[in-house]
C-alpha positions as CSV (number, residue, x, y, z in Angstrom):
1,M,110.8,88.8,71.6
2,H,109.7,85.8,72.7
3,E,111.9,84.4,70.0
4,K,111.9,81.1,72.3
5,T,107.9,81.2,72.5
6,K,106.3,81.8,68.9
7,E,103.8,79.9,69.3
8,I,102.5,81.6,72.1
9,T,102.1,84.3,70.1
10,K,100.8,82.7,67.6
11,I,97.6,81.3,69.8
12,I,96.9,85.2,71.1
13,I,96.8,86.5,67.7
14,N,95.0,83.6,67.0
15,A,92.2,84.3,69.6
16,K,92.4,87.9,69.0
17,E,91.2,87.3,65.1
18,K,88.5,85.4,66.3
19,A,87.5,88.2,68.7
20,I,87.1,90.6,66.1
21,K,85.2,88.3,63.9
22,E,82.2,87.9,66.4
23,T,82.5,91.9,67.6
24,S,81.7,95.3,66.2
25,H,84.0,98.3,66.6
26,E,82.4,100.9,68.4
27,P,82.6,102.2,72.0
28,E,79.6,103.0,74.3
29,P,79.8,107.0,73.8
30,E,77.5,106.9,76.9
31,L,80.5,105.5,79.0
32,T,83.7,106.5,76.7
33,K,83.8,110.6,77.5
34,L,84.4,113.3,79.9
35,V,81.8,113.6,82.2
36,N,79.7,117.3,82.8
37,W,79.9,116.6,87.4
38,P,77.3,116.2,89.0
39,V,76.2,113.5,85.8
40,Q,72.9,111.5,86.7
41,C,72.8,107.6,85.8
42,V,70.4,104.5,86.6
43,V,71.8,103.0,90.2
44,G,71.0,99.7,91.3
45,P,71.8,98.0,94.2
46,G,75.5,97.5,95.4
47,L,75.9,100.9,93.3
48,E,75.8,99.0,90.1
49,G,75.4,101.9,87.6
50,A,76.8,104.4,89.4
51,I,79.8,106.3,87.4
52,A,82.4,106.9,90.5
53,C,85.3,108.9,89.0
54,E,86.8,109.1,85.2
55,T,89.6,107.0,84.1
56,R,92.7,106.5,81.6
57,I,93.6,103.3,82.6
58,G,91.0,100.6,81.9
59,Y,88.1,100.3,79.6
60,V,85.6,97.0,79.8
61,N,83.1,96.8,77.0
62,G,80.8,93.9,78.4
63,S,78.5,93.4,75.9
64,K,81.3,93.1,72.8
65,G,84.0,91.2,75.0
66,W,86.8,94.3,75.2
67,L,89.2,94.8,77.4
68,I,91.8,97.7,77.0
69,Y,94.3,99.0,78.9
70,R,95.4,102.4,78.3
71,G,93.9,102.2,74.7
72,Y,95.6,99.2,73.8
73,N,93.7,95.9,73.3
74,I,94.6,93.5,75.5
75,F,95.2,90.9,72.7
76,D,98.2,93.1,71.2
77,L,99.6,93.5,74.8
78,C,99.1,89.9,75.6
79,A,101.3,89.2,72.3
80,Y,103.7,91.3,72.2
81,A,104.5,93.0,75.7
82,T,105.5,91.8,79.1
83,F,104.1,91.8,82.5
84,E,106.7,94.7,83.1
85,E,106.1,96.7,80.2
86,V,102.4,96.6,81.3
87,S,102.6,97.7,85.3
88,Y,104.7,100.7,83.6
89,L,102.0,101.6,81.4
90,L,99.5,101.3,83.5
91,M,101.7,103.5,85.6
92,Y,102.7,106.1,83.5
93,G,100.3,106.3,80.7
94,Y,102.8,105.1,78.0
95,L,104.4,102.1,76.9
96,P,108.1,102.6,78.3
97,S,111.7,102.8,76.2
98,S,114.3,100.2,76.5
99,T,116.1,102.7,78.5
100,Q,112.8,103.2,80.9
101,L,111.9,99.4,81.2
102,A,115.4,98.2,82.1
103,A,115.5,101.2,84.7
104,F,112.0,99.9,86.3
105,K,113.1,95.9,86.3
106,K,116.5,97.4,87.8
107,K,114.0,99.2,90.7
108,L,111.7,96.0,91.0
109,I,114.9,93.9,91.6
110,E,115.6,96.1,94.4
111,Y,112.3,96.1,96.1
112,R,111.7,92.3,95.7
113,T,114.0,91.2,98.4
114,A,111.7,92.5,101.7
115,H,113.9,90.8,104.3
116,Q,112.7,92.1,107.2
117,T,109.0,91.4,105.9
118,K,109.7,88.0,105.4
119,R,111.3,87.5,108.6
120,L,108.7,88.6,110.4
121,L,106.0,87.2,108.6
122,M,107.9,83.5,109.2
123,S,107.1,84.8,113.2
124,F,103.3,84.0,112.4
125,P,101.9,80.8,111.8
126,I,101.6,81.1,108.2
127,E,101.3,77.4,107.3
128,K,97.6,77.3,109.5
129,M,96.9,80.4,107.9
130,K,94.5,80.9,104.2
131,P,97.4,81.8,101.5
132,M,95.2,85.6,100.9
133,A,95.3,86.1,104.7
134,A,98.9,85.8,105.1
135,L,99.2,88.3,101.9
136,R,97.6,90.7,103.6
137,L,99.7,90.4,106.9
138,G,102.5,91.0,104.3
139,T,101.6,94.1,103.0
140,N,101.1,95.8,106.5
141,L,104.6,94.1,107.7
142,M,105.7,95.7,104.7
143,R,104.3,99.6,105.9
144,Q,106.7,98.8,108.6
145,E,109.3,98.3,106.7
146,F,109.4,100.8,104.2
147,T,107.5,103.6,105.7
148,D,107.6,105.4,108.8
149,V,104.2,106.6,108.6
150,D,102.9,105.3,112.0
151,S,105.9,107.1,113.4
152,D,105.6,109.5,116.2
153,K,107.4,112.4,114.5
154,Y,105.8,111.6,111.0
155,L,103.9,114.7,109.8
156,S,102.2,115.0,106.9
157,S,100.8,118.0,105.0
158,V,98.6,115.7,102.8
159,A,95.8,117.6,104.0
160,R,96.6,120.3,101.9
161,I,95.7,118.4,98.7
162,I,92.4,118.9,99.2
163,A,89.7,119.6,101.6
164,A,87.2,117.5,100.4
165,D,84.8,118.2,103.5
166,E,84.9,121.7,102.9
167,D,83.3,121.3,99.6
168,S,79.5,122.1,99.0
169,I,77.4,119.3,98.3
170,P,74.2,120.4,97.7
171,M,72.5,117.0,97.7
172,E,73.4,116.5,101.6
173,T,72.6,120.0,102.7
174,A,69.6,121.3,100.5
175,P,68.1,123.6,101.3
176,M,71.4,125.5,102.7
177,G,73.8,124.1,100.1
178,E,75.1,125.7,96.6
179,E,72.6,125.3,93.1
180,H,75.7,122.6,91.9
181,A,78.9,120.9,93.8
182,I,82.4,123.3,94.0
183,Y,85.0,120.8,94.1
184,E,88.0,121.8,96.0
185,F,90.4,119.7,93.4
186,K,89.7,122.1,90.6
187,R,91.3,125.4,92.5
188,Y,94.7,123.7,93.1
189,Q,97.8,122.4,91.0
190,R,98.8,119.4,93.6
191,E,101.2,117.6,91.3
192,D,104.4,119.1,93.6
193,I,102.0,118.7,96.4
194,I,101.4,114.6,95.4
195,K,105.2,114.8,95.4
196,E,106.7,116.1,98.1
197,D,103.5,114.6,100.8
198,L,103.2,110.9,99.5
199,K,106.7,109.9,97.8
200,H,106.8,108.1,101.6
201,A,103.5,106.1,101.7
202,T,101.1,106.5,98.8
203,G,103.6,108.0,96.0
204,Y,105.1,105.6,92.9
205,E,107.8,104.4,94.9
206,S,105.7,102.9,97.5
207,C,104.1,101.0,94.6
208,F,106.8,99.9,92.8
209,H,107.7,98.5,96.8
210,L,104.3,96.9,96.0
211,L,104.5,95.2,93.5
212,S,107.4,93.7,93.8
213,G,107.1,92.7,97.0
214,V,103.2,90.9,97.1
215,A,105.4,88.7,94.3
216,S,107.9,88.0,96.5
217,L,105.2,87.6,99.4
218,S,103.3,85.5,97.8
219,G,106.3,83.3,96.8
220,A,107.3,83.2,100.2
221,I,103.9,82.4,101.6
222,A,103.9,79.5,99.1
223,R,107.0,77.7,100.6
224,L,106.1,78.4,104.3
225,R,102.9,77.1,104.2
226,C,104.7,73.6,102.8
227,G,106.9,73.9,106.2
228,R,109.8,75.4,103.5
229,M,112.1,78.4,103.6
230,P,111.5,81.4,101.5
231,I,114.3,81.1,98.3
232,E,116.1,83.8,96.9
233,H,115.1,84.9,93.5
234,D,117.0,83.8,90.4
235,P,118.5,87.3,88.3
236,E,118.2,85.0,85.0
237,L,114.5,85.4,85.5
238,G,112.2,88.0,85.0
239,F,109.0,89.2,87.0
240,A,106.8,86.1,85.7
241,G,110.0,83.6,85.7
242,N,110.6,84.0,89.6
243,L,107.0,84.3,90.4
244,I,106.8,80.6,89.1
245,Y,110.3,80.0,90.6
246,T,109.8,80.8,94.6
247,M,106.5,79.2,94.5
248,T,107.2,75.9,93.5
249,G,111.0,76.2,94.1
250,K,111.6,74.9,90.0
251,K,112.7,76.6,87.5
252,P,109.9,77.3,84.8
253,T,110.8,76.6,81.2
254,A,110.3,79.1,78.6
255,I,107.3,78.5,77.9
256,E,106.0,78.3,81.4
257,E,107.3,81.6,82.4
258,R,106.0,83.0,78.8
259,I,102.5,81.8,79.9
260,M,102.6,83.3,83.1
261,D,103.5,86.8,82.3
262,V,100.3,86.8,79.4
263,A,98.3,85.1,82.3
264,L,99.6,88.6,84.4
265,I,98.7,91.0,81.9
266,L,95.1,89.5,81.6
267,H,94.6,90.0,85.3
268,A,96.2,93.0,85.5
269,D,93.2,95.6,85.5
270,H,89.2,95.0,85.0
271,G,87.3,98.3,85.3
272,M,85.5,99.2,88.8
273,N,85.7,95.8,90.3
274,A,85.3,95.4,93.9
275,S,88.6,95.0,95.1
276,T,89.6,98.3,92.9
277,F,86.8,99.9,94.5
278,A,88.1,98.8,98.0
279,A,91.5,100.0,97.6
280,M,90.2,103.4,96.0
281,V,88.3,104.2,98.8
282,V,90.6,103.6,101.6
283,A,93.1,105.7,99.1
284,S,90.4,108.4,98.9
285,T,90.5,109.2,102.8
286,L,93.8,109.6,102.3
287,S,95.5,107.0,103.3
288,D,98.3,105.4,102.5
289,V,98.7,103.0,99.1
290,Y,100.1,99.7,101.8
291,L,96.6,100.1,103.6
292,S,94.7,100.6,99.9
293,V,96.0,97.6,98.5
294,G,95.3,95.3,102.1
295,A,91.9,96.5,101.5
296,G,92.3,95.5,97.5
297,I,93.5,91.8,99.0
298,A,90.5,91.7,101.6
299,A,88.0,91.7,98.7
300,L,90.3,90.0,96.5
301,Q,89.1,87.2,99.4
302,G,86.2,87.1,99.1
303,S,84.4,84.2,97.8
304,L,82.1,86.2,95.4
305,H,85.2,88.0,94.0
306,G,88.4,85.8,93.9
307,G,88.8,82.1,94.5
308,A,86.8,80.9,91.3
309,N,89.8,78.3,89.3
310,E,90.4,77.3,92.7
311,R,86.7,76.2,92.9
312,V,86.5,75.0,88.9
313,I,89.5,72.6,89.6
314,E,87.2,71.1,92.0
315,M,84.5,71.0,89.9
316,L,86.2,69.3,87.1
317,K,87.9,66.7,89.6
318,E,84.0,66.0,90.6
319,I,82.8,65.4,87.0
320,G,85.7,62.8,86.7
321,S,85.6,62.3,83.0
322,E,84.4,63.7,79.9
323,E,81.7,61.6,79.5
324,N,80.7,62.3,82.4
325,V,79.8,65.7,81.5
326,P,76.3,65.5,79.9
327,A,74.6,63.5,82.7
328,W,76.2,65.7,85.5
329,F,75.3,69.2,84.0
330,E,71.7,68.3,83.9
331,K,71.8,67.3,87.5
332,K,73.2,70.8,88.1
333,R,70.5,72.1,85.5
334,S,67.7,70.4,87.1
335,K,68.7,72.0,91.0
336,K,68.9,75.6,88.9
337,E,73.0,75.0,90.7
338,K,75.9,77.5,89.9
339,I,78.5,76.3,87.2
340,M,81.9,77.8,88.6
341,G,83.8,79.5,85.8
342,F,80.8,80.4,83.8
343,G,78.9,84.0,83.3
344,H,79.9,87.3,84.6
345,R,78.8,90.7,86.3
346,V,80.1,92.5,82.9
347,Y,80.3,90.3,80.1
348,K,77.6,89.6,78.0
349,S,79.9,87.8,75.4
350,Y,82.8,85.6,75.8
351,D,85.2,87.0,78.2
352,P,88.9,87.7,76.2
353,R,91.0,86.6,79.0
354,A,89.1,83.3,79.0
355,R,89.5,83.2,74.9
356,V,93.4,83.9,75.3
357,L,93.1,81.2,78.4
358,G,91.6,78.4,76.4
359,P,93.9,77.6,73.5
360,L,96.8,78.4,76.2
361,A,95.4,75.9,78.8
362,K,95.4,73.0,75.6
363,Y,98.8,74.2,74.7
364,M,100.1,73.4,78.0
365,T,98.3,70.0,78.8
366,K,99.5,68.3,75.8
367,E,102.1,66.6,77.8
368,N,100.6,66.5,80.9
369,K,98.2,62.9,81.7
370,E,96.2,65.2,84.2
371,G,95.9,68.3,83.0
372,K,95.3,67.0,79.4
373,R,92.1,65.3,81.4
374,L,91.2,68.0,82.8
375,Y,91.3,70.2,79.7
376,K,89.2,67.9,77.8
377,I,86.1,67.6,80.4
378,A,86.6,71.7,80.7
379,R,86.4,71.5,76.9
380,N,83.2,69.5,76.5
381,L,81.6,71.5,79.4
382,E,81.8,74.6,77.8
383,K,80.5,73.0,74.6
384,K,77.7,71.7,77.0
385,V,77.3,75.1,78.5
386,V,77.6,77.3,75.8
387,E,75.0,75.6,73.6
388,T,72.7,75.4,75.9
389,L,73.3,78.7,77.9
390,G,75.7,81.0,75.5
391,V,73.0,82.3,73.2
392,Q,70.0,82.9,75.5
393,K,71.0,83.7,78.4
394,K,74.4,85.4,77.2
395,I,76.9,82.8,79.8
396,F,80.2,82.0,78.5
397,P,83.3,81.0,80.3
398,N,85.1,83.8,82.7
399,V,88.9,84.5,83.3
400,D,88.3,81.6,86.2
401,F,87.6,78.8,83.8
402,Y,90.6,78.2,82.1
403,S,93.2,80.1,84.1
404,G,92.9,77.2,87.2
405,I,94.3,74.6,84.4
406,V,97.1,76.5,83.3
407,Y,98.6,76.8,86.8
408,S,98.2,73.8,87.8
409,S,100.5,72.7,84.7
410,M,102.5,74.7,86.1
411,G,103.0,72.8,89.5
412,I,101.3,75.5,91.5
413,K,98.4,74.8,94.0
414,P,94.9,75.6,93.4
415,D,95.2,77.3,97.1
416,L,98.2,79.7,95.6
417,F,95.6,80.8,92.4
418,T,94.2,84.1,94.1
419,P,97.7,85.0,95.7
420,I,98.8,84.9,92.1
421,F,95.6,87.2,90.9
422,A,96.2,89.4,93.9
423,V,100.3,89.9,92.9
424,S,98.9,91.1,88.9
425,R,95.8,93.3,90.7
426,V,98.3,95.2,92.4
427,A,99.9,96.7,89.3
428,G,95.8,97.6,88.4
429,W,95.0,99.0,92.3
430,T,98.2,101.4,92.5
431,S,97.3,102.7,89.4
432,R,94.4,103.3,90.0
433,V,95.6,104.8,93.4
434,Q,97.4,107.1,91.8
435,E,94.9,108.4,89.1
436,Y,92.1,108.8,91.6
437,L,94.5,111.2,93.9
438,R,95.3,113.6,91.1
439,K,91.5,114.8,91.8
440,N,90.7,113.4,94.6
441,R,87.3,113.2,96.6
442,I,86.1,111.4,99.4
443,F,84.1,108.0,98.5
444,R,80.4,109.4,100.1
445,P,77.3,107.5,98.6
446,R,74.2,107.4,100.8
447,A,71.6,105.0,102.0
448,M,68.4,105.2,101.6
449,Y,66.8,105.3,104.8
450,V,63.6,102.5,105.3
451,G,63.4,102.8,109.0
452,P,60.7,103.9,111.6
453,F,60.7,107.6,113.0
454,D,59.5,108.3,116.7
455,K,60.3,105.5,118.3
456,E,59.4,105.8,122.5
457,F,62.4,105.0,124.1
458,I,61.8,102.3,126.9
459,A,63.6,101.7,130.2
460,I,66.0,98.4,130.9
461,G,63.3,97.1,133.4
462,K,60.5,97.6,131.3
463,R,62.0,96.1,127.7
464,G,60.4,92.4,127.1
465,R,62.2,90.3,124.6
466,S,62.1,92.1,121.1
467,K,62.4,90.7,117.9
468,R,64.9,91.8,115.1
469,S,63.7,94.5,113.2
């Protein structure tokens, strides 16, 4: 495997060895065990710290810089697997045999055309839309092409899977509720019902449609935004290679295809982040996986979630040269302005994804004059930030810091960086949706009411102008 790109594998293994030297080997015991519901935990604003579910799909240890998919270290998956293998792993829980992988690839090839969806998409002013908005629209159009869930004739008995609203929820019905919640999902063997009722809109086939379709639509959107027609996939290229090809119109080298494959693996899943949570919330209502992925894309479009690597490129161009780094950094620090590509909500150590992407960015820019310039600026900025803020405030490069340099070196425009993120994350979104539906419980957190009581109603003719409370 990867015979033509052994040097890339070596770079990843070196990153793994460096990470092992800097981190210990014990997982967090309080966050790596079965949950005895209901559970008590410390919850902050935005549900920070809340335990929403159990999962076997992925594990992030922010204090040690770990990223695990189904028990496998992210470095090993990047070094030895392909994105197709990792997608299969996330969905099914085990790595495929050669026969299983061949069948999976065949299915992905079958679903990547989405001709009807592309034709419909071309009827919209895509060149005037942001790529993520167009992609969100595309997933909804895919839903129309591949399912009949909006048809008057569609009737699902999906509600049999769980009567979530009939569960006893004592924390909301005290003092009338049961002493402990009675969870309906414990009563039923639901595998057959899931296969029977959800095969058209929420089952695995729909997940495969989306995995291939979102990639295909991203390529089409890239072309349409440049006033060009979408191009057909190349049967000689894999998933990652075709993503580059359909976006840029140029066949990637073996190195470019391999590095894109690694980037997709790195972005495939990352715990209960905002877009994953959004997808799961929609799925928990027993909507369908197309709308769930659409919700994930919508969340990823937000400036606090996706798009940071695009702004990193803008920042590096603003700095201009490696010699300008010290003065630029001090100016930003004096104004207490955020430096893009550094720090993370979860990681308080070096992001393992950045450990891989940093050396790959260096490798990719060896013969690219503009890329090499941006990489040198980035490396000098990293040194400055880490020596100043790394030890004290635990601020290190995150996944976005070097990924934009990698993509730019392939000829991909910055406004397409976040769609690439979405293409990869479909694997994680759909896998977690499938897992959660097996013991589904509609998400229903509470808000703490801090408003007034017993206000007197005043007729509209007697009201003056009031200030917003």
